Backbone as JSON Lines, residues from 0, in Angstrom:
{"i":0,"aa":"M","n":[0.84,-1.19,0.0],"ca":[0.0,0.0,0.0],"c":[0.88,1.25,0.0]}
{"i":1,"aa":"Y","n":[0.3,2.3,-0.51],"ca":[1.0,3.57,-0.64],"c":[0.15,4.68,-0.05]}
{"i":2,"aa":"C","n":[0.79,5.73,0.45],"ca":[0.09,6.94,0.86],"c":[0.27,7.95,-0.25]}
{"i":3,"aa":"L","n":[-0.8,8.63,-0.61],"ca":[-0.78,9.55,-1.75],"c":[-1.59,10.78,-1.41]}
{"i":4,"aa":"K","n":[-1.06,11.92,-1.8],"ca":[-1.78,13.18,-1.63],"c":[-1.56,14.04,-2.86]}
{"i":5,"aa":"V","n":[-2.63,14.63,-3.36],"ca":[-2.55,15.54,-4.5],"c":[-2.55,16.96,-3.98]}
{"i":6,"aa":"H","n":[-1.56,17.73,-4.42],"ca":[-1.45,19.15,-4.06],"c":[-1.69,19.98,-5.32]}
{"i":7,"aa":"Q","n":[-2.51,20.99,-5.2],"ca":[-2.69,21.95,-6.29],"c":[-1.83,23.17,-5.97]}
{"i":8,"aa":"V","n":[-0.79,23.41,-6.79],"ca":[0.17,24.48,-6.52],"c":[0.36,25.32,-7.77]}
{"i":9,"aa":"D","n":[-0.08,26.57,-7.72],"ca":[0.1,27.5,-8.84],"c":[-0.32,26.89,-10.17]}
{"i":10,"aa":"G","n":[-1.46,26.24,-10.2],"ca":[-1.98,25.66,-11.43],"c":[-1.37,24.32,-11.79]}
{"i":11,"aa":"H","n":[-0.52,23.79,-10.95],"ca":[0.11,22.49,-11.2],"c":[-0.53,21.42,-10.3]}
{"i":12,"aa":"R","n":[-0.58,20.22,-10.82],"ca":[-1.08,19.06,-10.05],"c":[0.14,18.26,-9.6]}
{"i":13,"aa":"M","n":[0.53,18.48,-8.35],"ca":[1.69,17.8,-7.8],"c":[1.22,16.63,-6.94]}
{"i":14,"aa":"I","n":[1.77,15.46,-7.23],"ca":[1.39,14.25,-6.5],"c":[2.56,13.83,-5.63]}
{"i":15,"aa":"A","n":[2.28,13.62,-4.34],"ca":[3.27,13.13,-3.39],"c":[2.86,11.7,-3.0]}
{"i":16,"aa":"I","n":[3.81,10.77,-3.09],"ca":[3.51,9.36,-2.79],"c":[4.67,8.78,-1.98]}
{"i":17,"aa":"C","n":[4.32,7.98,-0.97],"ca":[5.35,7.25,-0.23],"c":[4.84,5.84,0.06]}
{"i":18,"aa":"D","n":[5.79,4.94,0.33],"ca":[5.42,3.61,0.82],"c":[4.79,3.8,2.19]}
{"i":19,"aa":"E","n":[3.69,3.13,2.44],"ca":[2.95,3.3,3.68],"c":[3.83,3.06,4.92]}
{"i":20,"aa":"E","n":[4.72,2.07,4.86],"ca":[5.5,1.71,6.05],"c":[6.58,2.71,6.43]}
{"i":21,"aa":"I","n":[6.9,3.69,5.56],"ca":[7.9,4.68,5.97],"c":[7.27,6.02,6.36]}
{"i":22,"aa":"L","n":[5.95,6.12,6.29],"ca":[5.28,7.35,6.7],"c":[5.61,7.65,8.17]}
{"i":23,"aa":"G","n":[6.05,8.87,8.42],"ca":[6.41,9.28,9.78],"c":[7.86,9.03,10.14]}
{"i":24,"aa":"K","n":[8.62,8.41,9.28],"ca":[10.03,8.11,9.58],"c":[10.94,9.26,9.16]}
{"i":25,"aa":"S","n":[12.1,9.33,9.8],"ca":[13.15,10.27,9.43],"c":[14.28,9.46,8.8]}
{"i":26,"aa":"L","n":[14.67,9.85,7.59],"ca":[15.71,9.15,6.85],"c":[16.92,10.07,6.73]}
{"i":27,"aa":"K","n":[18.08,9.57,7.09],"ca":[19.3,10.36,7.02],"c":[20.1,9.97,5.79]}
{"i":28,"aa":"H","n":[20.62,10.99,5.09],"ca":[21.43,10.74,3.89],"c":[22.44,11.86,3.73]}
{"i":29,"aa":"N","n":[23.72,11.51,3.75],"ca":[24.8,12.49,3.57],"c":[24.65,13.72,4.45]}
{"i":30,"aa":"G","n":[24.31,13.53,5.7],"ca":[24.2,14.64,6.64],"c":[22.86,15.37,6.62]}
{"i":31,"aa":"A","n":[21.99,15.02,5.7],"ca":[20.66,15.64,5.63],"c":[19.62,14.65,6.14]}
{"i":32,"aa":"T","n":[18.52,15.17,6.65],"ca":[17.43,14.33,7.12],"c":[16.18,14.62,6.31]}
{"i":33,"aa":"I","n":[15.58,13.56,5.81],"ca":[14.31,13.67,5.1],"c":[13.24,13.09,6.02]}
{"i":34,"aa":"V","n":[12.24,13.9,6.36],"ca":[11.15,13.44,7.21],"c":[9.95,13.16,6.31]}
{"i":35,"aa":"V","n":[9.47,11.93,6.34],"ca":[8.34,11.52,5.5],"c":[7.06,11.86,6.29]}
{"i":36,"aa":"Q","n":[6.56,13.06,6.07],"ca":[5.47,13.6,6.87],"c":[4.09,13.34,6.28]}
{"i":37,"aa":"E","n":[3.16,13.02,7.16],"ca":[1.77,12.77,6.75],"c":[1.15,14.0,6.11]}
{"i":38,"aa":"R","n":[1.47,15.18,6.6],"ca":[0.84,16.38,6.04],"c":[1.24,16.61,4.59]}
{"i":39,"aa":"F","n":[2.38,16.06,4.16],"ca":[2.8,16.19,2.77],"c":[2.39,14.99,1.93]}
{"i":40,"aa":"Y","n":[2.64,13.78,2.42],"ca":[2.37,12.56,1.64],"c":[0.95,12.03,1.86]}
{"i":41,"aa":"G","n":[0.25,12.55,2.85],"ca":[-1.13,12.14,3.09],"c":[-1.22,10.9,3.95]}
{"i":42,"aa":"K","n":[-2.46,10.6,4.38],"ca":[-2.69,9.41,5.19],"c":[-3.59,8.41,4.49]}
{"i":43,"aa":"D","n":[-4.19,8.82,3.38],"ca":[-5.06,7.92,2.63],"c":[-4.21,6.88,1.9]}
{"i":44,"aa":"T","n":[-4.61,5.62,1.99],"ca":[-3.83,4.55,1.37],"c":[-4.43,4.16,0.02]}
{"i":45,"aa":"Y","n":[-3.54,3.79,-0.88],"ca":[-3.9,3.44,-2.25],"c":[-3.26,2.12,-2.63]}
{"i":46,"aa":"E","n":[-3.96,1.35,-3.43],"ca":[-3.41,0.14,-4.02],"c":[-2.59,0.53,-5.26]}
{"i":47,"aa":"E","n":[-1.79,-0.39,-5.76],"ca":[-0.93,-0.14,-6.91],"c":[-1.71,0.38,-8.12]}
{"i":48,"aa":"D","n":[-2.83,-0.25,-8.45],"ca":[-3.6,0.18,-9.63],"c":[-4.2,1.57,-9.44]}
{"i":49,"aa":"E","n":[-4.55,1.93,-8.21],"ca":[-5.09,3.26,-7.94],"c":[-4.0,4.33,-8.1]}
{"i":50,"aa":"V","n":[-2.79,4.01,-7.65],"ca":[-1.66,4.93,-7.81],"c":[-1.4,5.17,-9.29]}
{"i":51,"aa":"L","n":[-1.35,4.11,-10.07],"ca":[-1.09,4.25,-11.51],"c":[-2.18,5.06,-12.2]}
{"i":52,"aa":"M","n":[-3.41,4.95,-11.75],"ca":[-4.5,5.74,-12.3],"c":[-4.29,7.23,-11.99]}
{"i":53,"aa":"E","n":[-3.91,7.54,-10.76],"ca":[-3.66,8.94,-10.37],"c":[-2.5,9.53,-11.18]}
{"i":54,"aa":"L","n":[-1.53,8.69,-11.53],"ca":[-0.35,9.17,-12.23],"c":[-0.57,9.43,-13.72]}
{"i":55,"aa":"K","n":[-1.79,9.25,-14.18],"ca":[-2.08,9.53,-15.59],"c":[-2.07,11.03,-15.87]}
{"i":56,"aa":"A","n":[-2.22,11.84,-14.83],"ca":[-2.23,13.29,-15.02],"c":[-1.54,13.98,-13.84]}
{"i":57,"aa":"F","n":[-0.31,14.41,-14.07],"ca":[0.39,15.2,-13.07],"c":[1.37,16.13,-13.78]}
{"i":58,"aa":"T","n":[1.72,17.21,-13.1],"ca":[2.74,18.1,-13.64],"c":[4.0,18.07,-12.78]}
{"i":59,"aa":"Q","n":[3.85,17.66,-11.52],"ca":[4.99,17.5,-10.63],"c":[4.78,16.24,-9.8]}
{"i":60,"aa":"L","n":[5.89,15.62,-9.42],"ca":[5.82,14.35,-8.7],"c":[6.93,14.31,-7.66]}
{"i":61,"aa":"N","n":[6.59,13.87,-6.45],"ca":[7.56,13.7,-5.38],"c":[7.26,12.37,-4.72]}
{"i":62,"aa":"V","n":[8.16,11.4,-4.86],"ca":[7.92,10.07,-4.29],"c":[9.12,9.62,-3.46]}
{"i":63,"aa":"I","n":[8.81,8.81,-2.44],"ca":[9.87,8.23,-1.63],"c":[9.41,6.86,-1.14]}
{"i":64,"aa":"G","n":[10.31,5.9,-1.29],"ca":[10.02,4.54,-0.86],"c":[10.56,3.54,-1.86]}
{"i":65,"aa":"E","n":[10.93,2.39,-1.36],"ca":[11.48,1.34,-2.22],"c":[10.43,0.82,-3.2]}
{"i":66,"aa":"K","n":[9.23,0.51,-2.69],"ca":[8.19,-0.08,-3.54],"c":[7.67,0.9,-4.59]}
{"i":67,"aa":"I","n":[7.38,2.14,-4.17],"ca":[6.83,3.1,-5.13],"c":[7.86,3.45,-6.2]}
{"i":68,"aa":"T","n":[9.11,3.58,-5.82],"ca":[10.15,3.88,-6.8],"c":[10.28,2.76,-7.82]}
{"i":69,"aa":"N","n":[10.3,1.52,-7.34],"ca":[10.39,0.39,-8.27],"c":[9.16,0.28,-9.16]}
{"i":70,"aa":"L","n":[7.98,0.62,-8.63],"ca":[6.76,0.63,-9.45],"c":[6.87,1.65,-10.58]}
{"i":71,"aa":"L","n":[7.39,2.83,-10.27],"ca":[7.53,3.88,-11.28],"c":[8.56,3.5,-12.34]}
{"i":72,"aa":"I","n":[9.64,2.86,-11.92],"ca":[10.65,2.39,-12.87],"c":[10.05,1.31,-13.77]}
{"i":73,"aa":"K","n":[9.38,0.34,-13.17],"ca":[8.77,-0.77,-13.91],"c":[7.79,-0.27,-14.97]}
{"i":74,"aa":"N","n":[7.05,0.79,-14.64],"ca":[6.05,1.33,-15.56],"c":[6.58,2.48,-16.42]}
{"i":75,"aa":"R","n":[7.89,2.65,-16.4],"ca":[8.57,3.65,-17.22],"c":[8.07,5.07,-17.01]}
{"i":76,"aa":"I","n":[7.71,5.37,-15.77],"ca":[7.29,6.72,-15.42],"c":[8.52,7.55,-15.04]}
{"i":77,"aa":"V","n":[9.51,6.89,-14.44],"ca":[10.79,7.54,-14.15],"c":[11.92,6.64,-14.65]}
{"i":78,"aa":"H","n":[13.04,7.25,-14.95],"ca":[14.23,6.52,-15.39],"c":[15.05,6.13,-14.16]}
{"i":79,"aa":"P","n":[15.61,4.93,-14.12],"ca":[16.39,4.5,-12.96],"c":[17.53,5.46,-12.59]}
{"i":80,"aa":"A","n":[18.11,6.13,-13.56],"ca":[19.21,7.05,-13.28],"c":[18.76,8.31,-12.55]}
{"i":81,"aa":"S","n":[17.46,8.58,-12.53],"ca":[16.96,9.79,-11.86],"c":[16.65,9.56,-10.38]}
{"i":82,"aa":"V","n":[16.89,8.35,-9.89],"ca":[16.54,7.99,-8.51],"c":[17.72,8.23,-7.58]}
{"i":83,"aa":"L","n":[17.46,8.9,-6.46],"ca":[18.41,9.02,-5.37],"c":[18.1,7.87,-4.41]}
{"i":84,"aa":"W","n":[19.05,6.96,-4.23],"ca":[18.84,5.81,-3.33],"c":[19.43,6.13,-1.97]}
{"i":85,"aa":"I","n":[18.6,6.01,-0.94],"ca":[18.98,6.29,0.44],"c":[19.01,4.97,1.2]}
{"i":86,"aa":"E","n":[20.1,4.71,1.91],"ca":[20.23,3.5,2.72],"c":[19.62,3.78,4.09]}
{"i":87,"aa":"H","n":[18.62,2.97,4.49],"ca":[17.97,3.15,5.8],"c":[17.64,1.78,6.37]}
{"i":88,"aa":"D","n":[18.2,1.46,7.52],"ca":[17.96,0.17,8.18],"c":[18.2,-1.01,7.24]}
{"i":89,"aa":"G","n":[19.24,-0.91,6.43],"ca":[19.6,-2.0,5.53],"c":[18.75,-2.1,4.28]}
{"i":90,"aa":"I","n":[17.88,-1.12,4.06],"ca":[17.01,-1.11,2.88],"c":[17.35,0.11,2.04]}
{"i":91,"aa":"K","n":[17.4,-0.07,0.72],"ca":[17.59,1.07,-0.17],"c":[16.22,1.67,-0.48]}
{"i":92,"aa":"I","n":[16.07,2.92,-0.11],"ca":[14.81,3.63,-0.32],"c":[15.03,4.66,-1.42]}
{"i":93,"aa":"G","n":[14.23,4.62,-2.45],"ca":[14.35,5.54,-3.57],"c":[13.61,6.84,-3.32]}
{"i":94,"aa":"H","n":[14.17,7.92,-3.83],"ca":[13.52,9.24,-3.77],"c":[13.63,9.87,-5.15]}
{"i":95,"aa":"V","n":[12.5,10.32,-5.68],"ca":[12.46,10.9,-7.02],"c":[11.58,12.15,-7.0]}
{"i":96,"aa":"M","n":[12.05,13.19,-7.69],"ca":[11.25,14.39,-7.89],"c":[11.21,14.66,-9.39]}
{"i":97,"aa":"V","n":[10.02,14.91,-9.91],"ca":[9.82,15.21,-11.32],"c":[9.12,16.55,-11.42]}
{"i":98,"aa":"F","n":[9.68,17.44,-12.23],"ca":[9.08,18.78,-12.43],"c":[8.82,19.02,-13.9]}
């Protein structure tokens, strides 16, 4: 499952998505901390097919999580080279921003 929230920003449809299990976690990478906050990524949960349906129309995208990143790569929504991989508790967590 994934958490997804749609933000309307200056006429743009920005979608924020994270893997449900990392919501609320703080991830450290190269001295920086990324906090996966509910107010940004939302608390509503979505199945894989629902996420792909939402992704049919967006102008900006911000995703974080191993599963969501791999889903986007598999469906050719993002290129693997555009992913920042963060090591957290022995798991590689992908982070991608599309503008």
